[in-house]
C-alpha positions as a Markdown table, in Angstrom:
| # | Residue | x | y | z |
|---|---|---|---|---|
| 1 | Met | -27.3 | -22.2 | -3.3 |
| 2 | Ala | -24.7 | -20.4 | -1.1 |
| 3 | Asp | -23.3 | -17.0 | -2.2 |
| 4 | Val | -19.6 | -16.5 | -2.4 |
| 5 | Ile | -17.3 | -13.5 | -2.5 |
| 6 | Leu | -13.9 | -13.9 | -4.2 |
| 7 | Val | -10.9 | -11.9 | -3.0 |
| 8 | Leu | -8.0 | -11.3 | -5.4 |
| 9 | Asn | -4.5 | -9.9 | -4.6 |
| 10 | Ala | -2.6 | -9.6 | -7.8 |
| 11 | Gly | 1.2 | -8.9 | -7.9 |
| 12 | Ser | 3.7 | -8.7 | -10.7 |
| 13 | Ser | 4.1 | -12.4 | -11.1 |
| 14 | Ser | 1.4 | -13.9 | -8.8 |
| 15 | Ile | -2.3 | -13.9 | -8.0 |
| 16 | Lys | -3.4 | -14.8 | -4.4 |
| 17 | Phe | -7.1 | -15.7 | -3.9 |
| 18 | Ser | -9.6 | -16.4 | -1.2 |
| 19 | Ala | -13.3 | -17.3 | -1.4 |
| 20 | Phe | -15.8 | -16.6 | 1.4 |
| 21 | Asp | -19.2 | -18.1 | 2.0 |
| 22 | Val | -21.6 | -15.3 | 2.9 |
| 23 | Glu | -24.7 | -17.5 | 3.7 |
| 24 | Arg | -23.7 | -18.1 | 7.3 |
| 25 | Gly | -23.8 | -15.7 | 10.2 |
| 26 | Glu | -20.3 | -14.6 | 9.4 |
| 27 | Leu | -18.1 | -14.6 | 6.3 |
| 28 | Ala | -16.6 | -18.1 | 6.3 |
| 29 | Leu | -13.5 | -19.1 | 4.3 |
| 30 | Val | -14.2 | -21.7 | 1.7 |
| 31 | Thr | -10.8 | -21.9 | -0.2 |
| 32 | Arg | -7.6 | -20.0 | -0.6 |
| 33 | Gly | -4.4 | -20.3 | -2.7 |
| 34 | Gln | -2.4 | -18.7 | -5.4 |
| 35 | Val | -0.9 | -18.9 | -8.8 |
| 36 | Glu | 2.7 | -17.8 | -8.6 |
| 37 | Gly | 5.8 | -17.7 | -10.9 |
| 38 | Leu | 3.6 | -16.6 | -13.8 |
| 39 | Phe | 6.4 | -15.7 | -16.2 |
| 40 | Asp | 8.9 | -18.5 | -15.7 |
| 41 | Ser | 7.5 | -21.5 | -13.8 |
| 42 | Pro | 3.8 | -21.1 | -13.1 |
| 43 | His | 2.4 | -23.1 | -10.2 |
| 44 | Phe | -1.1 | -23.2 | -8.8 |
| 45 | Val | -2.1 | -24.5 | -5.4 |
| 46 | Ala | -5.4 | -24.3 | -3.4 |
| 47 | Phe | -6.3 | -25.2 | 0.2 |
| 48 | Asn | -9.6 | -25.6 | 2.0 |
| 49 | Ala | -10.5 | -23.8 | 5.2 |
| 50 | Asp | -8.7 | -26.4 | 7.3 |
| 51 | Gly | -5.5 | -25.9 | 5.4 |
| 52 | Glu | -5.8 | -29.2 | 3.5 |
| 53 | Lys | -4.5 | -29.1 | -0.1 |
| 54 | Thr | -7.4 | -29.4 | -2.5 |
| 55 | Gly | -5.7 | -28.6 | -5.9 |
| 56 | Glu | -2.3 | -28.2 | -7.5 |
| 57 | His | -1.0 | -27.7 | -11.0 |
| 58 | Ala | 2.4 | -26.9 | -12.4 |
| 59 | Trp | 2.9 | -25.7 | -16.0 |
| 60 | Gly | 6.6 | -26.5 | -16.1 |
| 61 | Asp | 9.8 | -24.5 | -16.2 |
| 62 | Gly | 10.2 | -21.9 | -18.9 |
| 63 | Val | 6.4 | -21.5 | -19.4 |
| 64 | Arg | 5.0 | -18.0 | -19.5 |
| 65 | Leu | 1.5 | -17.5 | -18.1 |
| 66 | Glu | -0.2 | -14.1 | -18.4 |
| 67 | His | -2.5 | -12.7 | -15.7 |
| 68 | Ala | -5.5 | -13.4 | -18.0 |
| 69 | Asp | -4.5 | -17.0 | -18.3 |
| 70 | Ala | -4.1 | -17.3 | -14.6 |
| 71 | Ile | -7.6 | -15.8 | -14.0 |
| 72 | Ala | -9.1 | -18.2 | -16.5 |
| 73 | Tyr | -7.5 | -21.2 | -14.8 |
| 74 | Leu | -8.6 | -20.0 | -11.4 |
| 75 | Gly | -12.2 | -19.4 | -12.7 |
| 76 | Ala | -12.3 | -22.9 | -14.1 |
| 77 | Tyr | -11.0 | -24.4 | -10.9 |
| 78 | Leu | -13.5 | -22.5 | -8.7 |
| 79 | Arg | -16.4 | -23.5 | -11.0 |
| 80 | Gly | -15.3 | -27.2 | -10.9 |
| 81 | His | -14.9 | -27.2 | -7.1 |
| 82 | Gly | -17.7 | -24.8 | -6.2 |
| 83 | Ala | -20.7 | -27.0 | -6.4 |
| 84 | Gly | -23.6 | -25.3 | -4.6 |
| 85 | His | -21.8 | -21.9 | -4.6 |
| 86 | Arg | -22.7 | -18.8 | -6.6 |
| 87 | Leu | -20.2 | -16.0 | -7.1 |
| 88 | Ile | -21.8 | -12.6 | -6.2 |
| 89 | Gly | -18.8 | -10.3 | -6.2 |
| 90 | Val | -15.1 | -9.9 | -6.4 |
| 91 | Gly | -13.0 | -7.8 | -4.0 |
| 92 | His | -9.5 | -6.6 | -4.9 |
| 93 | Arg | -6.5 | -5.3 | -3.0 |
| 94 | Val | -5.3 | -2.1 | -4.7 |
| 95 | Val | -2.2 | -0.6 | -3.2 |
| 96 | His | -2.8 | 3.1 | -3.9 |
| 97 | Gly | -6.0 | 5.1 | -3.6 |
| 98 | Gly | -4.3 | 8.5 | -3.8 |
| 99 | Met | -5.9 | 11.5 | -2.1 |
| 100 | His | -9.4 | 10.8 | -3.6 |
| 101 | Phe | -10.1 | 7.1 | -2.7 |
| 102 | Thr | -10.2 | 7.1 | 1.1 |
| 103 | Lys | -12.7 | 4.1 | 1.3 |
| 104 | Pro | -13.5 | 1.0 | -0.7 |
| 105 | Val | -15.5 | 1.7 | -3.9 |
| 106 | Leu | -17.6 | -0.3 | -6.5 |
| 107 | Thr | -15.3 | -0.4 | -9.5 |
| 108 | Ser | -16.5 | 1.1 | -12.8 |
| 109 | Ala | -14.6 | 1.9 | -16.0 |
| 110 | Glu | -14.3 | 5.5 | -14.7 |
| 111 | Val | -12.8 | 4.3 | -11.4 |
| 112 | Ile | -10.3 | 2.0 | -13.2 |
| 113 | Asp | -9.2 | 5.0 | -15.3 |
| 114 | Glu | -8.7 | 7.1 | -12.2 |
| 115 | Leu | -6.8 | 4.4 | -10.4 |
| 116 | Asp | -4.6 | 3.9 | -13.5 |
| 117 | Arg | -3.6 | 7.6 | -13.3 |
| 118 | Leu | -2.2 | 6.9 | -9.8 |
| 119 | Thr | 0.3 | 4.4 | -11.3 |
| 120 | Pro | 3.3 | 6.9 | -11.0 |
| 121 | Leu | 2.7 | 6.9 | -7.2 |
| 122 | Ala | 3.0 | 3.0 | -7.1 |
| 123 | Pro | 4.5 | 1.9 | -10.4 |
| 124 | Leu | 5.6 | -1.6 | -9.0 |
| 125 | His | 2.1 | -2.4 | -7.7 |
| 126 | Gln | -0.8 | -0.4 | -9.2 |
| 127 | Pro | -0.7 | -1.8 | -12.8 |
| 128 | His | -0.7 | -5.4 | -11.5 |
| 129 | Asn | -3.5 | -4.7 | -9.0 |
| 130 | Leu | -5.7 | -3.4 | -11.9 |
| 131 | Lys | -5.1 | -6.3 | -14.3 |
| 132 | Pro | -7.6 | -8.7 | -12.9 |
| 133 | Ile | -10.2 | -5.9 | -12.4 |
| 134 | Arg | -9.9 | -5.2 | -16.2 |
| 135 | Ile | -9.9 | -8.9 | -17.1 |
| 136 | Ile | -13.1 | -9.6 | -15.1 |
| 137 | Ala | -14.8 | -6.4 | -16.3 |
| 138 | Glu | -14.2 | -7.5 | -19.9 |
| 139 | Arg | -15.3 | -11.1 | -19.5 |
| 140 | Asn | -18.2 | -10.5 | -17.1 |
| 141 | Pro | -19.2 | -6.8 | -17.0 |
| 142 | Ala | -22.2 | -7.5 | -14.8 |
| 143 | Met | -20.1 | -8.9 | -11.9 |
| 144 | Pro | -19.8 | -6.4 | -9.1 |
| 145 | Gln | -16.1 | -5.6 | -8.3 |
| 146 | Val | -14.9 | -3.7 | -5.2 |
| 147 | Ser | -11.5 | -2.0 | -4.9 |
| 148 | Cys | -10.0 | -1.8 | -1.4 |
| 149 | Phe | -7.0 | 0.4 | -0.8 |
| 150 | Asp | -4.0 | -0.1 | 1.3 |
| 151 | Thr | -3.7 | 3.7 | 1.7 |
| 152 | Ala | -7.3 | 4.3 | 2.8 |
| 153 | Phe | -7.0 | 3.5 | 6.5 |
| 154 | His | -4.4 | 6.2 | 6.9 |
| 155 | Ala | -6.7 | 9.0 | 5.6 |
| 156 | Thr | -7.5 | 9.9 | 9.2 |
| 157 | Gln | -4.0 | 11.2 | 9.8 |
| 158 | Asn | -3.4 | 14.9 | 10.6 |
| 159 | Pro | -2.2 | 17.0 | 7.6 |
| 160 | Leu | 1.1 | 17.5 | 9.5 |
| 161 | Ala | 1.7 | 13.7 | 9.5 |
| 162 | Gln | 1.1 | 13.6 | 5.8 |
| 163 | Ala | 3.3 | 16.5 | 4.7 |
| 164 | Phe | 6.8 | 16.5 | 3.3 |
| 165 | Ala | 8.8 | 19.8 | 3.6 |
| 166 | Leu | 8.6 | 20.4 | -0.2 |
| 167 | Pro | 7.3 | 23.3 | -2.2 |
| 168 | Ala | 3.5 | 23.4 | -2.4 |
| 169 | Ser | 3.6 | 23.0 | -6.2 |
| 170 | Ile | 5.1 | 19.5 | -5.7 |
| 171 | Thr | 2.8 | 18.6 | -2.9 |
| 172 | Arg | -0.3 | 19.4 | -5.0 |
| 173 | Lys | 0.8 | 16.8 | -7.5 |
| 174 | Gly | 0.2 | 14.2 | -4.7 |
| 175 | Val | 3.7 | 13.9 | -3.3 |
| 176 | Arg | 2.9 | 13.4 | 0.4 |
| 177 | Arg | 2.9 | 10.6 | 3.0 |
| 178 | Tyr | 0.1 | 8.1 | 2.4 |
| 179 | Gly | 1.1 | 5.0 | 4.5 |
| 180 | Phe | 0.4 | 1.4 | 3.4 |
| 181 | His | -0.6 | -2.0 | 4.9 |
| 182 | Gly | -3.8 | -0.3 | 5.7 |
| 183 | Leu | -6.1 | -3.3 | 5.2 |
| 184 | Ser | -3.9 | -5.2 | 7.7 |
| 185 | Tyr | -4.1 | -2.4 | 10.2 |
| 186 | Glu | -7.8 | -2.0 | 9.7 |
| 187 | Tyr | -8.3 | -5.7 | 10.4 |
| 188 | Ile | -6.3 | -5.4 | 13.6 |
| 189 | Ala | -8.3 | -2.4 | 14.7 |
| 190 | Ser | -11.5 | -4.4 | 14.1 |
| 191 | Ala | -10.2 | -7.3 | 16.2 |
| 192 | Leu | -8.8 | -5.3 | 19.1 |
| 193 | Pro | -12.1 | -4.6 | 20.9 |
| 194 | Gln | -12.7 | -8.3 | 21.4 |
| 195 | Ile | -9.1 | -9.3 | 22.2 |
| 196 | Ala | -7.7 | -6.3 | 24.0 |
| 197 | Pro | -10.4 | -3.7 | 24.8 |
| 198 | Glu | -8.0 | -1.3 | 26.6 |
| 199 | Ala | -5.6 | -1.3 | 23.6 |
| 200 | Ala | -8.5 | -0.7 | 21.3 |
| 201 | Arg | -9.5 | 2.4 | 23.2 |
| 202 | Gly | -5.9 | 3.6 | 23.9 |
| 203 | Arg | -2.6 | 4.5 | 22.2 |
| 204 | Thr | -1.4 | 1.4 | 20.2 |
| 205 | Val | 1.4 | 0.8 | 17.8 |
| 206 | Val | 0.9 | -2.1 | 15.4 |
| 207 | Ala | 4.0 | -3.7 | 13.9 |
| 208 | His | 3.1 | -5.3 | 10.5 |
| 209 | Leu | 6.3 | -7.4 | 10.1 |
| 210 | Gly | 6.4 | -9.4 | 6.9 |
| 211 | Asn | 8.4 | -9.3 | 3.7 |
| 212 | Gly | 7.2 | -5.8 | 3.7 |
| 213 | Ala | 7.2 | -4.1 | 7.1 |
| 214 | Ser | 5.8 | -1.0 | 8.8 |
| 215 | Leu | 4.5 | 0.4 | 12.0 |
| 216 | Cys | 1.2 | 2.2 | 12.5 |
| 217 | Ala | 0.4 | 4.5 | 15.4 |
| 218 | Met | -3.3 | 4.1 | 16.3 |
| 219 | Ser | -5.4 | 6.2 | 18.7 |
| 220 | Ala | -8.7 | 4.6 | 19.5 |
| 221 | Gly | -8.4 | 2.5 | 16.4 |
| 222 | Lys | -7.6 | 5.4 | 14.0 |
| 223 | Ser | -4.4 | 5.9 | 12.2 |
| 224 | Val | -2.3 | 8.7 | 13.5 |
| 225 | Ala | 1.1 | 8.1 | 11.9 |
| 226 | Ser | 2.9 | 5.4 | 9.9 |
| 227 | Thr | 6.5 | 4.6 | 9.1 |
| 228 | Met | 5.7 | 4.2 | 5.4 |
| 229 | Gly | 5.2 | 7.4 | 3.4 |
| 230 | Phe | 5.0 | 8.3 | -0.3 |
| 231 | Thr | 5.8 | 4.7 | -1.3 |
| 232 | Ala | 5.9 | 1.3 | 0.3 |
| 233 | Leu | 9.7 | 1.6 | 0.4 |
| 234 | Asp | 10.0 | 4.1 | 3.3 |
| 235 | Gly | 10.4 | 3.4 | 7.0 |
| 236 | Leu | 11.5 | 0.0 | 8.4 |
| 237 | Met | 14.2 | -2.3 | 6.9 |
| 238 | Met | 12.3 | -5.1 | 5.1 |
| 239 | Gly | 13.0 | -8.4 | 3.4 |
| 240 | Thr | 14.5 | -7.0 | 0.3 |
| 241 | Arg | 13.7 | -3.2 | 0.6 |
| 242 | Ser | 16.0 | -0.7 | 2.2 |
| 243 | Gly | 13.5 | 1.3 | 4.2 |
| 244 | Ser | 14.3 | 4.9 | 5.1 |
| 245 | Leu | 17.3 | 6.3 | 3.3 |
| 246 | Asp | 19.1 | 9.6 | 3.2 |
| 247 | Pro | 18.1 | 11.2 | -0.1 |
| 248 | Gly | 21.7 | 12.1 | -0.6 |
| 249 | Val | 22.4 | 8.4 | -1.1 |
| 250 | Ile | 20.3 | 8.4 | -4.2 |
| 251 | Leu | 22.3 | 11.4 | -5.5 |
| 252 | Tyr | 25.5 | 9.5 | -4.8 |
| 253 | Leu | 24.2 | 6.4 | -6.6 |
| 254 | Leu | 23.4 | 8.6 | -9.6 |
| 255 | Asp | 26.5 | 10.8 | -9.7 |
| 256 | Glu | 29.3 | 8.6 | -8.4 |
| 257 | Leu | 28.2 | 5.1 | -9.3 |
| 258 | Gly | 26.5 | 6.0 | -12.5 |
| 259 | Met | 23.3 | 4.1 | -11.8 |
| 260 | Asn | 20.2 | 5.0 | -13.6 |
| 261 | Ala | 16.7 | 5.2 | -12.1 |
| 262 | Arg | 15.7 | 1.7 | -12.9 |
| 263 | Glu | 18.9 | 0.3 | -11.5 |
| 264 | Ile | 18.4 | 2.2 | -8.3 |
| 265 | Glu | 14.7 | 1.0 | -8.1 |
| 266 | Asp | 15.9 | -2.6 | -8.4 |
| 267 | Leu | 18.6 | -2.0 | -5.7 |
| 268 | Leu | 16.2 | -0.4 | -3.2 |
| 269 | Tyr | 13.2 | -2.7 | -3.7 |
| 270 | Arg | 14.8 | -6.1 | -4.5 |
| 271 | Arg | 18.4 | -6.2 | -3.4 |
| 272 | Ser | 18.5 | -4.4 | -0.1 |
| 273 | Gly | 17.0 | -5.0 | 3.4 |
| 274 | Leu | 17.7 | -8.3 | 5.1 |
| 275 | Leu | 18.9 | -9.8 | 1.8 |
| 276 | Gly | 21.3 | -7.0 | 1.0 |
| 277 | Val | 22.7 | -6.6 | 4.5 |
| 278 | Ser | 23.1 | -10.3 | 5.1 |
| 279 | Gly | 24.1 | -11.4 | 1.6 |
| 280 | Ile | 22.3 | -14.6 | 2.4 |
| 281 | Ser | 18.6 | -14.3 | 2.3 |
| 282 | Gly | 15.6 | -11.9 | 2.7 |
| 283 | Asp | 13.8 | -14.6 | 4.7 |
| 284 | Met | 13.9 | -14.1 | 8.4 |
| 285 | Arg | 13.6 | -17.8 | 9.0 |
| 286 | Ala | 16.8 | -18.5 | 7.1 |
| 287 | Leu | 18.6 | -15.8 | 9.0 |
| 288 | Leu | 17.5 | -16.9 | 12.4 |
| 289 | Ala | 18.7 | -20.5 | 11.5 |
| 290 | Ser | 22.1 | -19.2 | 10.3 |
| 291 | Ser | 25.2 | -19.1 | 12.4 |
| 292 | Glu | 26.9 | -16.5 | 10.0 |
| 293 | Glu | 27.9 | -13.2 | 11.5 |
| 294 | Cys | 26.4 | -11.3 | 8.6 |
| 295 | Ala | 23.0 | -12.9 | 9.3 |
| 296 | Arg | 23.2 | -11.9 | 13.0 |
| 297 | Phe | 24.1 | -8.3 | 12.0 |
| 298 | Ala | 21.1 | -8.1 | 9.6 |
| 299 | Ile | 18.8 | -9.2 | 12.4 |
| 300 | Asp | 20.4 | -6.8 | 14.8 |
| 301 | Leu | 19.8 | -3.9 | 12.3 |
| 302 | Tyr | 16.2 | -5.0 | 11.7 |
| 303 | Val | 15.4 | -5.0 | 15.4 |
| 304 | Tyr | 17.3 | -1.7 | 15.9 |
| 305 | Arg | 15.3 | 0.0 | 13.2 |
| 306 | Ile | 12.0 | -1.2 | 14.7 |
| 307 | Ala | 13.0 | 0.0 | 18.1 |
| 308 | Arg | 13.9 | 3.5 | 16.8 |
| 309 | Glu | 10.7 | 3.9 | 14.8 |
| 310 | Leu | 8.7 | 2.6 | 17.7 |
| 311 | Gly | 9.9 | 5.7 | 19.6 |
| 312 | Ser | 8.7 | 7.9 | 16.7 |
| 313 | Met | 5.3 | 6.3 | 16.7 |
| 314 | Ala | 4.9 | 6.7 | 20.4 |
| 315 | Ala | 5.9 | 10.3 | 20.1 |
| 316 | Ala | 3.1 | 10.8 | 17.5 |
| 317 | Leu | 0.7 | 9.3 | 20.1 |
| 318 | Gln | 2.2 | 11.2 | 23.0 |
| 319 | Gly | 2.5 | 7.9 | 24.9 |
| 320 | Leu | 2.1 | 4.2 | 24.5 |
| 321 | Asp | -0.4 | 1.8 | 25.9 |
| 322 | Ala | 0.0 | -1.3 | 23.8 |
| 323 | Leu | 2.2 | -2.9 | 21.1 |
| 324 | Val | 0.7 | -5.4 | 18.6 |
| 325 | Phe | 2.8 | -7.8 | 16.4 |
| 326 | Thr | 1.2 | -9.1 | 13.2 |
| 327 | Ala | 2.1 | -10.5 | 9.7 |
| 328 | Gly | 4.5 | -13.3 | 9.0 |
| 329 | Ile | 7.5 | -12.3 | 11.1 |
| 330 | Gly | 5.4 | -10.6 | 13.7 |
| 331 | Glu | 3.2 | -13.7 | 14.2 |
| 332 | His | 5.8 | -16.4 | 14.0 |
| 333 | Ala | 9.3 | -15.1 | 14.9 |
| 334 | Ala | 9.3 | -15.3 | 18.8 |
| 335 | Glu | 13.0 | -14.2 | 18.9 |
| 336 | Val | 12.3 | -11.0 | 16.9 |
| 337 | Arg | 9.4 | -10.2 | 19.2 |
| 338 | Arg | 11.5 | -10.9 | 22.3 |
| 339 | Arg | 14.3 | -8.6 | 21.1 |
| 340 | Val | 12.0 | -5.8 | 20.1 |
| 341 | Cys | 10.2 | -5.9 | 23.5 |
| 342 | Glu | 13.6 | -6.0 | 25.3 |
| 343 | Glu | 14.6 | -2.8 | 23.3 |
| 344 | Ala | 11.3 | -1.3 | 24.4 |
| 345 | Gln | 11.6 | -2.1 | 28.1 |
| 346 | Trp | 12.1 | 1.6 | 28.8 |
| 347 | Trp | 8.5 | 2.2 | 27.6 |
| 348 | Gly | 7.3 | -0.2 | 30.3 |
| 349 | Ile | 7.0 | -3.4 | 28.3 |
| 350 | Glu | 7.6 | -6.5 | 30.5 |
| 351 | Leu | 7.7 | -9.6 | 28.3 |
| 352 | Asp | 6.2 | -12.9 | 29.5 |
| 353 | Ala | 8.8 | -15.3 | 28.0 |
| 354 | Arg | 6.5 | -18.4 | 28.1 |
| 355 | Ala | 3.6 | -16.6 | 26.5 |
| 356 | Asn | 5.9 | -15.2 | 23.8 |
| 357 | Glu | 7.0 | -18.7 | 22.9 |
| 358 | Gly | 3.4 | -19.9 | 22.9 |
| 359 | Ser | 0.3 | -18.9 | 21.1 |
| 360 | Gly | -0.5 | -15.6 | 22.9 |
| 361 | Pro | -2.4 | -13.5 | 22.2 |
| 362 | Arg | -1.0 | -11.5 | 25.2 |
| 363 | Ile | 2.8 | -11.8 | 25.5 |
| 364 | Ser | 3.4 | -9.3 | 28.2 |
| 365 | Thr | 3.1 | -9.8 | 32.0 |
| 366 | Ala | -0.1 | -8.8 | 33.8 |
| 367 | Ser | 1.9 | -6.1 | 35.6 |
| 368 | Ser | 3.4 | -4.7 | 32.4 |
| 369 | Lys | 2.8 | -0.9 | 32.1 |
| 370 | Val | 2.5 | -1.3 | 28.3 |
| 371 | Ser | 0.9 | -4.5 | 27.1 |
| 372 | Ala | 2.2 | -6.5 | 24.1 |
| 373 | Trp | 0.1 | -8.8 | 21.8 |
| 374 | Val | 0.3 | -11.1 | 18.9 |
| 375 | Ile | -2.7 | -10.9 | 16.6 |
| 376 | Pro | -2.8 | -12.7 | 13.2 |
| 377 | Thr | -3.9 | -10.3 | 10.5 |
| 378 | Asn | -6.5 | -11.1 | 7.8 |
| 379 | Glu | -6.5 | -8.7 | 4.9 |
| 380 | Glu | -8.5 | -11.0 | 2.7 |
| 381 | Leu | -11.4 | -11.1 | 5.3 |
| 382 | Met | -11.2 | -7.3 | 5.5 |
| 383 | Ile | -11.6 | -7.1 | 1.7 |
| 384 | Ala | -14.5 | -9.6 | 1.8 |
| 385 | Arg | -16.3 | -7.5 | 4.5 |
| 386 | His | -15.9 | -4.3 | 2.4 |
| 387 | Thr | -17.1 | -6.1 | -0.7 |
| 388 | Leu | -20.2 | -7.5 | 1.0 |
| 389 | Ala | -21.0 | -4.1 | 2.5 |
| 390 | Leu | -21.0 | -2.5 | -0.9 |
| 391 | Ile | -22.8 | -5.1 | -2.9 |
| 392 | Asp | -25.3 | -6.2 | -0.3 |
| 393 | Pro | -25.5 | -3.6 | 2.5 |
| 394 | Ala | -28.5 | -5.2 | 4.3 |
| 395 | Arg | -26.8 | -8.6 | 4.6 |
| 396 | Ala | -23.5 | -7.0 | 5.7 |
| 397 | Ser | -25.4 | -5.1 | 8.4 |
| 398 | Arg | -26.9 | -8.4 | 9.7 |
| 399 | Asp | -23.5 | -10.1 | 9.6 |
| 400 | Ala | -21.7 | -7.3 | 11.4 |
């Protein structure tokens, strides 16, 4: 019977999952999918490792499905389609590890309580990340669970890169730069030695461009700086998030427009970014296909912000050897990559247009002073690796 690790990534209204076979020489994907639209129109879909749909179910419009119900349905599906497999552990994406959790941990009741106390640092993510951990702990307390943190990869940053210019009394409460998308960056750092050894050893900026977006400056595979800070709202313009904003704008929204904290939260997280600027969509695919001037302006601003922050990351590295694109937009939007590389020509990036339109992974010319790459990320595999390492170190060492 083959052993399997389940990876869960729970959001406010969805649960994404992947299952990995650990009996082979490497962790091998068995199935992946998600339950989305939990509170208004729940929909389940699953795929095998080849991308073929293996399961689907819709509960109908107006149906409310709690996270516990979704976990129960997912468990039943996996048992029904997992003949010959035995679940040996569950890995979870947890957005915030705070100052204490700087590496993945086996999750106990005490750990859950500590992570819950970090909710004020990530109120839109942390409670939902913890729900399936609690549910599984209640239903199957003997099942090993591992929490993997989006902030942990950035723990190597210099204290200067982590500090805000605020009174020490506030800093001691945990108000500092953490950085996010760490599991994605960690995966890229693990893949670089095989794909681009010089980039792995050198000064590399990785652009994680998805619905959420950030840049990470890495020196020899270690995080030096990130565009995201105290929350996953900071830095680059995103699908529906504003990115960096003058704090005075918040005061204006409070004092002059009479908005309260929750209204401002909704504006900055859900109604800004590409969606807010374009007024059309937060989906880059829709904007690239549009002929509307507002869509073009939103893309222009998106590229401009990346180009500016790229300069900031290169300054933190005191130079630049490589640029890596990853995540949904980074992996699939050739036009965005082209425009970012053109804005960065002064760094010495020379784009290979044909390679950029193709599959890569290198999209810069052989003579380019700074190389450019497209590398698909795999946060789920990174979580599975950490989970295996903690629940079965000997086998993880053999598989490494």
